[in-house]
Structures are given as C-alpha cells and as structure tokens.
Backbone bond lengths (Angstrom), bond angles and torsions (degrees), N, CA, C in turn:
res aa  C-N    CA-C-N  psi(-1)  N-CA   C-N-CA  omega(-1)  CA-C   N-CA-C  phi
1 M - - - 1.473 - - 1.491 109.58 -
2 T 1.373 118.03 -47.01 1.534 121.04 -178.37 1.552 107.12 -59.47
3 L 1.275 121.25 -43.34 1.406 119.60 -178.22 1.515 116.09 -68.86
4 L 1.403 115.40 -23.32 1.437 116.23 176.18 1.609 106.72 -75.37
5 I 1.287 118.86 -38.89 1.409 123.89 -177.34 1.541 106.22 -65.77
6 L 1.345 114.88 -42.62 1.495 118.60 173.17 1.486 113.77 -55.21
7 F 1.312 115.24 -45.25 1.459 121.30 -177.12 1.469 110.87 -65.36
8 L 1.312 118.91 -41.93 1.524 122.32 -178.78 1.477 107.71 -71.67
9 A 1.336 122.60 -39.81 1.432 122.87 177.48 1.460 110.53 -65.52
10 S 1.349 118.55 -33.58 1.441 118.61 179.87 1.565 113.06 -75.10
11 L 1.370 113.58 -32.52 1.551 118.60 169.70 1.429 107.65 -54.85
12 W 1.347 119.23 -52.32 1.500 120.10 -177.81 1.583 106.69 -58.37
13 A 1.326 117.18 -50.26 1.426 121.45 -172.38 1.577 112.11 -58.78
14 G 1.340 114.12 -39.96 1.476 119.92 176.60 1.609 110.40 -62.50
15 T 1.283 114.55 -43.96 1.468 120.16 178.98 1.444 113.78 -63.66
16 Q 1.412 111.45 -43.75 1.476 119.69 -179.03 1.564 110.65 -67.79
17 N 1.318 117.35 -36.22 1.451 122.94 178.93 1.536 106.15 -65.92
18 A 1.285 118.86 -42.91 1.538 117.60 -180.00 1.501 115.80 -67.66
19 L 1.364 111.13 -29.67 1.532 112.97 -173.75 1.529 110.12 -93.58
20 A 1.417 118.55 -34.36 1.434 117.58 -168.56 1.597 111.41 -145.50
21 G 1.318 113.42 -21.84 1.533 116.59 -173.03 1.490 111.64 97.20
22 G 1.259 115.89 176.33 1.432 119.36 177.08 1.484 116.37 86.79
23 G 1.366 120.12 9.68 1.445 121.29 -176.34 1.535 112.36 -60.88
24 S 1.223 119.47 -29.35 1.558 117.21 177.79 1.448 111.11 -67.68
25 F 1.369 118.48 -14.16 1.601 115.24 174.56 1.516 105.81 -70.37
26 I 1.302 121.19 -17.39 1.472 123.54 178.30 1.511 108.64 -88.77
27 T 1.380 113.71 -53.76 1.522 119.19 -172.65 1.533 113.33 -66.67
28 L 1.321 115.84 -41.51 1.511 116.91 -177.16 1.463 113.65 -56.37
29 P 1.323 122.28 -55.65 1.456 123.02 177.81 1.487 112.52 -60.17
30 T 1.376 118.12 -42.52 1.395 120.44 -178.91 1.654 112.74 -59.03
31 L 1.264 113.75 -44.64 1.480 123.05 177.28 1.518 108.64 -61.02
32 M 1.359 115.87 -41.71 1.470 119.20 -176.48 1.513 108.39 -69.76
33 L 1.367 119.32 -28.53 1.466 120.34 175.71 1.466 111.37 -70.88
34 T 1.362 120.23 -21.55 1.529 121.82 172.50 1.496 113.47 -71.88
35 G 1.339 115.42 -6.49 1.494 115.82 175.41 1.547 110.21 112.80
36 M 1.255 118.37 2.15 1.482 117.86 -179.04 1.543 111.20 -81.26
37 D 1.346 115.18 153.15 1.445 116.00 169.42 1.506 109.61 -78.50
38 A 1.260 118.33 166.54 1.504 127.35 -173.57 1.532 110.72 -54.17
39 R 1.272 113.72 -44.50 1.478 114.03 -175.99 1.514 112.06 -69.33
40 A 1.189 119.19 -50.76 1.479 128.92 177.86 1.572 108.86 -56.64
41 A 1.342 116.80 -39.57 1.554 119.45 179.22 1.525 105.38 -70.88
42 N 1.273 119.82 -43.18 1.463 123.65 177.67 1.586 112.52 -58.16
43 I 1.322 113.84 -45.07 1.499 118.34 -177.41 1.526 104.26 -69.39
44 T 1.259 122.22 -47.80 1.421 125.90 -178.25 1.458 114.87 -59.74
45 S 1.391 114.94 -39.72 1.380 120.13 179.18 1.523 110.62 -65.84
46 T 1.301 118.88 -43.51 1.444 124.15 -179.51 1.518 109.12 -64.72
47 V 1.294 122.54 -41.61 1.411 120.74 176.96 1.533 114.08 -67.43
48 A 1.401 114.74 -37.44 1.514 121.42 179.68 1.512 110.31 -67.21
49 L 1.325 119.58 -38.08 1.384 121.95 -177.59 1.475 117.07 -80.09
50 F 1.308 119.26 -23.87 1.390 124.20 -178.00 1.585 112.38 -56.18
51 P 1.310 121.70 -52.41 1.503 118.22 173.28 1.423 116.41 -56.49
52 A 1.365 116.03 -32.49 1.415 116.38 -179.66 1.639 110.19 -73.67
53 Q 1.281 118.50 -28.85 1.424 118.57 175.69 1.562 110.25 -65.75
54 V 1.371 111.47 -39.92 1.484 117.54 177.66 1.546 108.97 -61.82
55 A 1.316 116.10 -50.03 1.535 118.34 177.44 1.509 112.74 -60.24
56 T 1.289 115.26 -42.02 1.547 120.78 173.75 1.523 107.14 -54.95
57 G 1.344 115.99 -54.81 1.376 118.97 -173.64 1.565 113.86 -58.13
58 W 1.307 110.10 -39.39 1.557 115.67 -174.89 1.595 105.47 -72.70
59 T 1.390 119.55 -39.08 1.447 122.93 178.53 1.538 111.39 -65.73
60 G 1.302 116.29 -37.73 1.445 117.81 -175.72 1.500 113.73 -109.50
61 R 1.421 114.15 28.75 1.485 115.57 -173.65 1.515 117.12 -67.72
62 K 1.371 114.07 -20.37 1.485 116.39 172.30 1.540 115.26 -63.67
63 H 1.328 113.09 -19.66 1.485 115.04 -178.44 1.572 113.35 -102.22
64 V 1.338 118.33 -0.66 1.403 124.61 -173.98 1.550 110.14 -82.98
65 Q 1.316 118.86 133.45 1.457 123.35 173.35 1.514 105.20 -139.03
66 G 1.330 115.66 166.64 1.440 118.84 173.76 1.487 113.03 -69.14
67 A 1.340 119.74 168.58 1.433 121.13 177.34 1.536 112.80 -106.13
68 A 1.336 116.06 152.93 1.482 117.56 177.46 1.508 115.24 47.87
69 G 1.471 113.64 38.35 1.408 119.28 176.17 1.543 115.23 71.57
70 L 1.324 117.78 4.66 1.457 122.71 178.48 1.573 104.21 -85.91
71 P 1.404 111.58 149.27 1.499 114.99 174.53 1.603 108.03 -70.19
72 F 1.377 114.88 151.36 1.434 119.68 -173.13 1.569 111.00 -56.60
73 R 1.384 115.48 -36.40 1.475 119.62 -179.77 1.495 108.61 -57.66
74 I 1.360 118.90 -49.11 1.419 120.33 -177.76 1.567 112.17 -62.37
75 V 1.259 115.64 -39.86 1.470 119.78 176.43 1.443 112.11 -61.48
76 A 1.315 117.90 -39.82 1.510 122.52 -179.60 1.484 108.38 -66.03
77 I 1.281 119.39 -43.15 1.459 125.20 -178.53 1.582 108.28 -64.18
78 I 1.303 118.28 -45.83 1.384 119.68 178.28 1.555 113.58 -62.26
79 S 1.386 112.81 -40.23 1.494 116.93 174.99 1.421 113.08 -63.93
80 L 1.308 120.66 -42.38 1.449 122.68 176.51 1.597 113.40 -57.96
81 V 1.235 111.03 -48.57 1.590 121.68 178.61 1.517 107.77 -58.81
82 G 1.291 117.19 -49.41 1.443 120.02 -179.75 1.557 114.15 -65.55
83 G 1.347 112.22 -38.25 1.522 112.78 173.97 1.419 114.64 -67.64
84 A 1.401 117.33 -40.53 1.471 115.65 172.20 1.414 117.01 -59.47
85 L 1.330 122.33 -43.23 1.450 121.43 175.22 1.454 112.75 -64.20
86 G 1.290 120.88 -35.72 1.459 124.08 177.75 1.571 108.32 -65.14
87 A 1.351 115.16 -40.44 1.466 118.44 178.84 1.463 114.79 -65.73
88 I 1.383 115.50 -40.73 1.526 117.38 170.46 1.449 114.17 -57.42
89 L 1.328 117.07 -48.23 1.474 123.68 178.02 1.525 111.72 -55.00
90 L 1.298 117.12 -41.82 1.374 123.52 179.60 1.515 112.71 -66.39
91 L 1.342 118.90 -43.82 1.400 126.73 -177.14 1.538 110.92 -70.05
92 V 1.296 120.32 -23.31 1.452 120.59 177.67 1.530 112.07 -93.02
93 T 1.298 115.75 -4.38 1.541 121.80 -178.08 1.510 107.47 -88.85
94 P 1.314 120.40 121.45 1.507 122.54 173.16 1.504 113.53 -52.00
95 P 1.311 111.92 136.18 1.478 114.68 178.39 1.475 116.56 -52.86
96 S 1.302 120.16 -40.04 1.518 125.12 178.05 1.550 111.80 -60.64
97 F 1.255 113.16 -41.58 1.491 121.32 178.45 1.479 111.24 -67.00
98 F 1.390 115.48 -42.54 1.452 121.20 179.91 1.502 110.14 -65.81
99 A 1.262 114.60 -39.83 1.548 117.33 -179.32 1.524 108.16 -59.49
100 H 1.317 121.53 -35.91 1.480 122.05 174.24 1.527 114.96 -72.10
101 L 1.254 116.12 -23.36 1.461 124.20 178.64 1.532 113.08 -78.94
102 V 1.280 115.11 -34.13 1.534 119.70 -173.46 1.511 116.45 -47.27
103 P 1.369 114.58 -52.85 1.549 113.46 178.89 1.543 111.75 -56.45
104 W 1.344 121.32 -36.14 1.425 124.13 -179.27 1.489 109.78 -72.62
105 L 1.321 116.12 -40.95 1.530 118.00 -178.83 1.550 105.83 -68.79
106 V 1.234 124.32 -37.72 1.472 124.56 177.84 1.553 109.24 -65.52
107 L 1.283 115.82 -44.40 1.442 122.08 -179.75 1.741 106.50 -56.74
108 F 1.345 106.76 -52.31 1.484 111.00 179.80 1.471 111.93 -60.12
109 A 1.292 121.32 -43.70 1.400 122.63 -178.66 1.488 113.43 -64.77
110 T 1.396 115.12 -37.36 1.430 122.29 -177.76 1.656 104.88 -69.34
111 A 1.223 117.81 -41.77 1.487 121.87 176.91 1.500 110.18 -64.23
112 V 1.281 119.09 -46.82 1.505 120.57 175.25 1.516 111.24 -56.74
113 F 1.323 119.72 -46.40 1.321 127.82 -172.90 1.503 107.01 -67.56
114 A 1.324 119.21 -44.70 1.493 119.58 179.11 1.521 109.32 -65.78
115 W 1.427 121.35 -42.54 1.326 124.30 178.55 1.581 112.62 -58.77
116 G 1.369 111.26 -44.81 1.480 112.63 177.52 1.537 117.06 -71.65
117 S 1.259 114.32 -19.62 1.443 120.22 -178.79 1.574 109.33 -85.99
118 F 1.402 116.25 -48.71 1.440 119.95 -170.88 1.502 114.75 -116.88
119 G 1.346 118.15 -4.88 1.487 120.20 -179.20 1.567 106.89 -78.19
120 P 1.300 113.37 175.99 1.469 120.79 -179.86 1.612 110.70 -63.19
121 R 1.266 118.09 138.95 1.467 117.23 -172.69 1.494 107.01 -145.03
122 S 1.325 111.45 149.48 1.499 117.36 171.39 1.583 101.52 -93.50
123 E 1.366 107.36 151.47 1.438 112.75 176.37 1.425 110.21 -72.49
124 G 1.330 111.82 143.43 1.501 118.76 -178.83 1.502 110.00 171.14
125 P 1.331 116.86 177.21 1.463 119.70 -177.37 1.430 112.21 -63.74
126 P 1.321 122.53 164.59 1.415 126.73 177.18 1.552 109.22 -71.39
127 R 1.418 114.25 147.13 1.495 118.20 174.90 1.526 109.93 -75.70
128 L 1.264 111.86 154.35 1.508 119.28 178.95 1.538 109.57 -103.35
129 S 1.293 115.81 147.51 1.523 121.46 -179.60 1.504 109.78 -86.31
130 R 1.283 116.01 163.60 1.535 119.21 176.52 1.523 106.82 -80.67
131 F 1.309 110.92 167.22 1.436 122.26 -174.92 1.533 110.52 -107.25
132 G 1.439 119.29 155.79 1.389 122.92 -175.93 1.567 118.85 -75.70
133 V 1.340 110.13 -169.81 1.462 125.05 -163.26 1.519 107.83 -152.05
134 T 1.444 110.59 159.07 1.495 110.91 176.23 1.489 108.36 -121.56
135 S 1.365 115.05 163.93 1.511 121.93 -175.57 1.499 109.09 -162.32
136 P 1.344 116.02 158.58 1.528 116.37 -179.60 1.574 105.45 -68.90
137 E 1.335 118.08 -17.85 1.557 118.89 -178.35 1.556 114.04 -75.64
138 V 1.403 116.50 -6.54 1.342 119.69 -174.90 1.615 107.56 -63.76
139 R 1.260 119.85 130.17 1.435 120.53 174.41 1.537 105.09 -95.69
140 W 1.356 110.07 105.87 1.576 114.78 -165.48 1.571 111.74 -70.30
141 I 1.219 116.54 -34.62 1.504 119.07 175.90 1.529 109.89 -52.88
142 Q 1.390 111.29 -61.13 1.427 116.02 -177.98 1.567 111.50 -63.69
143 A 1.257 119.31 -34.75 1.530 121.10 177.23 1.562 109.71 -64.58
144 G 1.313 114.58 -42.84 1.506 117.79 177.85 1.634 113.50 -61.09
145 V 1.374 109.79 -46.41 1.513 111.34 177.78 1.463 112.48 -68.80
146 S 1.409 119.20 -38.79 1.461 120.13 175.89 1.496 113.95 -70.28
147 G 1.321 116.66 -35.13 1.478 119.48 178.07 1.497 109.44 -64.37
148 A 1.387 118.02 -43.77 1.507 121.09 -179.28 1.510 110.42 -57.93
149 G 1.298 115.53 -50.54 1.426 124.77 178.58 1.585 111.18 -57.06
150 A 1.348 112.52 -49.29 1.521 115.20 -179.09 1.521 111.91 -68.59
151 I 1.282 120.26 -28.35 1.479 123.14 -178.47 1.548 106.52 -67.69
152 L 1.386 114.44 -49.33 1.442 121.12 -179.58 1.553 109.24 -64.94
153 G 1.292 119.42 -40.31 1.522 118.71 172.56 1.528 115.99 -66.59
154 G 1.304 111.41 -34.98 1.465 112.99 178.88 1.444 113.16 -71.22
155 V 1.345 125.18 -34.98 1.344 125.57 173.57 1.523 112.67 -67.42
156 A 1.323 113.23 -41.79 1.448 114.60 -178.62 1.602 106.21 -70.20
157 G 1.279 121.89 -35.68 1.445 122.71 177.60 1.502 113.45 -67.87
158 G 1.389 116.82 -35.34 1.475 123.81 172.13 1.519 112.24 -58.60
159 L 1.310 115.80 -36.57 1.521 124.21 -176.61 1.525 107.88 -77.85
160 M 1.348 119.72 -25.37 1.406 121.52 -174.56 1.565 107.54 -98.04
161 L 1.254 122.80 -2.44 1.484 123.67 -174.11 1.498 115.42 -37.77
162 Q 1.404 115.37 -46.44 1.471 121.20 -172.89 1.517 110.83 -90.15
163 K 1.308 124.47 3.23 1.434 130.50 -168.47 1.510 112.73 -116.38
164 V 1.344 123.00 -3.71 1.453 123.65 -171.35 1.532 107.77 -119.01
165 N 1.334 113.22 146.94 1.399 119.55 175.27 1.499 109.23 -74.77
166 E 1.264 117.17 100.39 1.483 121.07 -174.82 1.535 117.15 -64.15
167 K 1.337 109.94 -35.91 1.503 115.56 176.42 1.530 112.95 -62.55
168 M 1.331 114.05 -45.16 1.522 116.53 179.06 1.470 109.25 -64.54
169 L 1.340 118.98 -43.22 1.483 120.03 178.72 1.564 111.77 -60.77
170 R 1.322 115.61 -41.80 1.409 117.80 -179.95 1.541 112.66 -64.43
171 F 1.327 113.40 -35.39 1.460 117.23 176.45 1.547 110.54 -63.66
172 A 1.318 115.31 -44.71 1.498 121.17 176.98 1.446 110.27 -55.57
173 V 1.416 120.44 -43.89 1.421 125.86 -175.59 1.576 107.14 -64.78
174 V 1.359 114.09 -41.20 1.475 114.99 175.83 1.467 114.66 -62.83
175 L 1.249 117.03 -35.39 1.582 122.38 -177.86 1.599 103.30 -72.51
176 I 1.286 121.07 -41.96 1.450 121.59 177.03 1.455 111.23 -59.74
177 G 1.440 116.49 -45.79 1.483 119.20 176.17 1.440 115.86 -56.13
178 I 1.403 114.52 -43.98 1.431 119.42 177.52 1.537 114.14 -63.29
179 A 1.322 116.27 -42.01 1.470 120.58 178.60 1.495 109.69 -65.74
180 L 1.352 118.32 -39.91 1.461 121.79 178.61 1.533 111.59 -65.43
181 T 1.395 117.27 -44.99 1.398 120.22 178.28 1.577 109.53 -59.10
182 I 1.281 116.97 -45.88 1.509 118.97 -176.91 1.514 107.02 -61.28
183 G 1.344 119.90 -45.29 1.463 125.18 -177.62 1.491 110.70 -62.16
184 L 1.395 117.03 -40.25 1.466 117.14 -178.94 1.518 113.60 -71.63
185 F 1.376 115.15 -37.31 1.510 119.62 177.49 1.580 109.84 -64.15
186 V 1.466 113.89 -38.31 1.455 114.11 179.82 1.493 107.04 -71.83
187 R 1.280 122.93 -42.74 1.444 122.34 178.16 1.530 115.05 -63.56
188 A 1.370 121.64 -24.50 1.394 124.13 -177.96 1.495 107.05 -79.28
189 H 1.300 122.34 -21.97 1.504 122.86 -171.77 1.513 108.37 -108.97
C-alpha cells in the first residue's frame, strides 16, 4: 500500500514538475513517510525525479529555450555542474544535521518558487531546473516506484503544457510548500 501511495504521489509530482515545478515538495514528504530519514529521502527523490525531468524535457522539447539568452546546451551544463556540487555538499553533510536543515531548505525553496512565480519578472524564456545525483543512500525500490510514477506524470504534464492555468498551479505549489514547511518545523520540534 505504501508503494502505491508513493507511485501516485510521484505521478502527481512528475506532472507538477512539468507544469510548474516543485514536484519534490510532494516526493520528499512521501518518501519520509515510508520511513526514510530526511537526507535519504532527499537523495532518493532527486534520483527518482531525474528521469522524469528528461522525459518531460523530451515531451515538451518544442517549448524549451535557453535561459538569460544562453544557449540550451550551456544552461544544461551549468545545471549539471550545479547539481553535482549540490550533491557533493549533501553527501558530506551528516544526516542528523541535514534533518535540522530540511524545514529551512523547504522554506527557502518555497520562498524562491513564490518569488519566481509571482514576483516582478522580465520577459524571457523559462528557467531550467537542476539535474539529479546518485548515492549509496538511494533506496532503489522507492526510487524505482517513484521514478516510474514521475515519468508518467512528466510525460502527461509535458503534453498538457499549453492547456493548464499555470498561475493557479503555481499558487497551489506555493501552498503545498507552505504546508510542508509548517509540517517539517512542527515535526522537528
């Protein structure tokens, strides 16, 4: 039953990532509910969502452009390097310390997502997200189930890109992030 819930949550996360981003706001707490500590859940979520990002990118490739006037290839390289550096930082962070950081990280991610979604903006192509990483802490069964759901959701989301009210979806993602932040702060204390 837990794996079915994880699959359905990841289906939602893949669709949400394709349409607005913030899919890890769904997978992270769901993986933590399967019994993982925050760091293992974060690593597993990243690994599980990476193939879905590739599937979404392939499905919606007609809509993809570089960011800030940079060619797509350069943006992809910058994203991969940033993701790798973030992964290394995560792997050298003790799990108990990371568990205390998670509520703050989710709060920061929610604030950045809200600002990027509703703050002042210059017109330009959409920003691209960073890519995943692997680690011995990956829970491969959960990553496989989550990855399968996220891939299906990502493809579905990629097909729906032009049909969804993006502003309403982004508002929902911010609300999810706020609820997750509150829940993580309550759980930490």
